[in-house]
N, C-alpha and C positions, 0 to 999 in steps of 0.2 A: 701304215699311220694316219690316213687320213679317212680310211675306213673306219677305227677305232673313235675317232673326233666327232665322226659323225654320227654315231650312236648315242653322245651324251646330250641330254636337252637340253638347252640353251634358260639359263635360269630366268622366271617370268617375276616382273618389278611388280610390289604393290601387297598387301594385305590377304591373307584368305577370311574368308566369312568368321571361323571360328576363332580368328585374332580379332575383328571388328565388335563381335558379340560381348566377348569378355571385356573388350573397352571399354565399351557401352555399359556394361553391368557395373564396372570398378565406377567411373562418374558418376553414373544414378544413385550409386551408393555413398559414396561423397557427398554429392550435393542432398540425398536424402537426409542426411546425419546433419550437413551444415545447417541447413532448413527449420531442422527442427532445435537446434542450438538458440537458432534466432528467437522461434517460436518462443520460448523461455523465454529469453532474454527480453521480450518485449512484454509478455505477461509478470515479470517481476518487476520492472519498471511500471508499469500499471498501476499492481497493488502495491510500490511502496508510494507512490505516488498520491493513491487513495490514503494511504498508513500515516504520511505526511500531515494531509490535511484532515485528517480525524484526529491526529493529537495535537496540532493548533486548534481546531475545536475548542475539545477538550481544556485546553492551556488557556482559552478564552473564557470558557463557561466559568472555569476556575476562577480567574481575576475576575467575571463577573459578581460571582458569589461572594467575594471579602470586599468588594467595592458597593455592594448592597449592604452586607451586614454592618463593614466600617461606617458607614453613612458617608461616606467623601467619595461617590460614584460622580463622575465628570459628568459636565454635562454637554448637549450637544456635540460629542463625541462619534452617531452613529451609533452606539449600543442600544439592544433590546430585542426584540422578534424576530428581528431582520438579521441578526447573526445567527441564529438556532438553524437558520437552514442555508444551507449552502447547494449550487451544480456543480456537480459534479461529472460529466462527460455524462450529461442527461440520466445521471442518479442523482437524486437528495440525499444528504445525511444527514443525520436530526441527532440532537442531544436529552438525555434525559439526564436529570440532575436529582439525585438524594441526597440526605442528610438529615445525618442525626448528630445529637450533644452528647459528649463523652461524659465522662466522671469530672475531667478536669473543667472548672471554670473557665468559659468564653473558648474552649478546646469542641470542635465539631470534627468529627471522619465526614470526607465530600465523595462522595463516588460517583463519577461522570460517565455512562453509558454512552457510544459513540454508535449510531446504530446506520445503514443502510438503508434506503427509503423502498428499495424493490426487494427489502427480505421480509419473508411471509414468517419466519421462522422465530424473527424477533432475535437473534444472537447477535451479541453487540461485536464491531469489528476491531471496537477499541474501548478499554475499561480504564478509567483513571482512579486509581483511589488514592487520597489525600488527606491527611490529618493538619486541621487549619486554625491555627491557634489566634483569634484577635484581642490586640491590645485594648481596645475600649471596655471590651466585655469585661476580661481580666481586671483591668479595675473598678471596673461595678461590680463584679462580686466580690473585689479583696478590700473594697469600702462597705458592701454591707453585711 
């Protein structure tokens, strides 16, 4: 019996090279997936932040239009041209306001386009279309 036991090789501890390569491959695939997901999340946050600022800027432009048309624009509020350009991560946003009177007296269709300053093809990143009825012009139209 002593001879039979001596023929069995003792088990070596540790991992084979193939096991290590497979483990590293699995870890690298999991890490690549995690990094890709994090990258998409960060890009989504940046786009969401820019869109939120564009929406806020469009709403401010709409309020400025209403104040200008109603003649009730507050004084000393810092409103004016400085509101039209906002620095966002080294990128400028700017607004273009288009207005057209509708068939209803005192009613306007207001279209506010928000553009990114570096955008060469001038595609707006946000468009606000709003129908606005101004009370003082509606009364003037009814009186005339």
